[in-house]
N, C-alpha and C positions, 0 to 999 in steps of 0.2 A: 028622971035622971038628969042631974045638971048637965050642961053641954061640956065643962070642963072635964066631968068625970069619964063621959063618953069618948072624949078626943083622947085622953090618957090611956083608956082602956084600947081604943084603936091603935095607938102607938105602939103599946104592948104587943098586941097581937101582930103587927108588921115586923118587930123585931124578933120575935119568937118562931115565927112560920118562914121555913128555908125557901131561898130563891131558886130559879133555874141554875143560876151561876153556882150557887153554894153546892147544890146536887152535882154538878158537873164536877167540880174541885174535889168533892168527897169521893166521886167514882175514880178519879185519877190517884186519890191516896190509897184507894182500897186495891187498884191495880200494883201499885207500887208496893204494897204490903205483901201482895199474893206472890208478885216477883222475887221478893226478899225470902219469903218462905219457901218459894220452889228451890230457889238456890241452895238454902240451908238443907233441906230434904234431899237435893241432888248431889251434896257433898259426899266425898269418898266414905263408903261405910266400913266397918272393921271387916266385913267379908271381902269386899272388893280390894282392900288394902292387902289382905291375906293373898289373894289370888295373884296381885302383882307381885308379892314376894315371891310365890312359888314359880312364876314365869320367869323372874330375874335370875333365880338361883338355877332353874334348868338352863337358861341360855348361858350362864356362866359355866356350868358343868360341861357343856357341849363344847364351847372354846375351849376350856382346858382339856377336853378329850381330843379335839382336832390338833392342838398344838402337841400333845404327847405323841399322837400317831405319827405327826409329820417329823418329830426328833426321831422317834425309832426308825421310822422308814430311812431317814437319812444316815442313822447309824449302821444301818444294815447295808446301805449302798456303800459306804465308806470303809466299813469294818468286815472282817470275814471272820466267822466263828471258828474256822479252820479244824479240820482240813475242808477246803471248799471244791466246788464243782471246777473242771478244767474251763479256761475261757480263752478266748481269742482276741486279737487286737481290734480296733475299730477298722471298718471296711474288708475285713477277712471274714471267711465262712467257716464255720467248724462242721466237720464230719468225723465220727469216729474219734480217733486219738489225734487227728492232725487239723491244722487249720490252713486254708487255701486262700490266695489272693489272686484275683483275675485283673489283669492290667488293662488300662484304656489305651495304651500308646501301642506302638509297634517297634520292633528292634530285631536285629540278627540274634542267633542263638546264643553267642558269647557275651554279647552286652546285657541280654536278657537274663542269663545266670548272673552276670555281675550286678544287675538292679536287684535281684532276689538276695543277694549276698549283702547288700546295703540294708536291708531289712531283716538281717539276720535269718536268712533262710536260703533255700536252694530251688531251682526250677523243680516242678512238682514232681514228687515220688509217690507212688500208690502201692500198697501191699495187697489189695484184693479185687476182686471184680466189682463189690459193692462201692468201693472208691472209685474205681474207673468209671461205673455208671453213674456215680455222683458227679463226677467231673464232666461228662458227656452232658448231663442235663443242662449244665451251667456253660457249657461251651458255646452254646447258640449256634449262629451262622458263621462265627469266625473260626479260624485256626489259631491253636496255641501252642506255643512251643512247651515242652515238658522236659523233665530232667534225664532223659535216656539219649546216649551218643555212643558211636564207634568209631574206630579209626579208619576201618574199610569193610566193605562186606565180607571179607574173610574174617573178621574180628567179630567177638560176641558183643552184645549191646550191654552198655552199662549205665549204671545210675551215677549221678554227680557225686554220690558218697562212696563210690569205687566199688560197690557190690554189683554182682553180675544180675542181670534180667532174667527172671524165670520163665519167660515166654508166656506169661499169664494171659495175654492176647497177642496173636499174630500182628507184626509190623510190616505195613506195607511199603513198596517203594525200594530204591536202591540208594538212598541218601545216607549221610553220616549223621543227622540228627532228627530226634522223633518230635511229633507233634500231634495233636489231637485235631481229628477233622470230623465231619459229619459221618464217616464212614467207620469211624475208630481210630487206631494209630496207625500214622503214617510217618513217612521219612523224607527229608530234603535237604538241600543244601543248608549248610550253616549261615552263608551271608544273605539269605532270604529274610526279609522282613516280616515278622507276624508278631500279633499279642504272644503273652506268656502267661504261665500260672506258676506261682511261688507256693511252697508249703513248708510247714514248720510243725513240730510236735506243739500241743496244746501246753500252756503254761498253767500251773496249778499253784495258784496263791495261797499261802498259810498265814493264820494270825500271827502277828508278831509276839512272841511269848518272853520279850524282853531279855533275851540272851542271844 
């Protein structure tokens, strides 16, 4: 074989046989193609898209439900479907048909009654032993003026609404004004400073009927 032909064949073999650099480059191209293929496979499928839509719809319904419940609760607080249950003002305690207010300050009997009147009430009246026991439970360790008074020991005990006391519970002492103590109802001088209890009937709010 001529030398020129041999040299040409050798050059052809060198051009067609891949080098290590070519193999490395080809490997990188394969990895890039595999990565693109993986991204294409991992894209959102119709099933995943459907699941996302269902979740979003569920969250939307939950939010709408919470808003509706909040609005309904606000309406129940601000509106009364009337007639409603009797209520007491803030800081008052309801029992039976009455509301009671226990003062934090001390004053004489007359000033205590005046303080109750500014709250559209009177010094506490009670009509049953249940109400008296209730007041005793909240009386704690302090004496509280109540709405009983008399002109002298020879006169009957009267409520501040000018009705006579029915001696539901004995009143101890020789004073002209009554108060609750640890032992029950006692009496003392009107000028003594004590805490006091106000009472008034429960208010019954009605829904506005537009007339």
